[in-house]
Residue, then its C-alpha position, 0 to 999 in steps of 0.5 A: m612566892k605568895l603576895r598577900p594584899k592589904g586593906k582594899q587592895v586586890i591582886g590578880r593576873i592579866v587575862d589575854i584575849v587570844s582570838t576575836k569572835s571572827g577567829i583572828s588571833l591577836p599576837d602580843s605585839q598588837m596588844k600594846g595599849v589595849t584594854i586589859f582584864v584581870l583575873l583576881d587571885e586574892v582580895g584584901p580583908e577590907v574588900t567586900n564587893y569583889k571576890a577571888g576568881e572574878i574577871v574585872l576591868p581595872h582603870h589603873v594597875n601596878h605591876v609586880f615582877l620578880r627578876g627572871g620573869t617567873y612571877h608577874r602579878v598586878i595589884f591595885e585598889d578595889k576602887e580602881i575596878l570599873g566593872v566585872m565581866e560576866d558570861v566570859p567566853l573562856d575559850q578565847m582567853t588565856v592567863d599566864g599562857k594557859p587557857a583561862a578555864q584551866a587557870m581558874e580551876a587551878r585557883a580553886 
């Protein structure tokens, strides 16, 4: 399935932090209400400040699920982005249960 963003919308996947600098693992049950970061998969035609492959900090997101849990994406407008992560320690993050570096390579 491919979902294409329109206008100033962006679509991405939630990036999970799997360990802290001290090496403490954070299971999903402890991640409720925690700040989320999103790996942008695709940006709409009117989005000029961001590009696919960036990891951003959104203010608010809408979730897209398909029955059976096989597809989960977040969609929001570019004005909801508070910042772009730089110098990301990819070894401490996962996307869809895979290492973030692998997920980013698969996008390309």
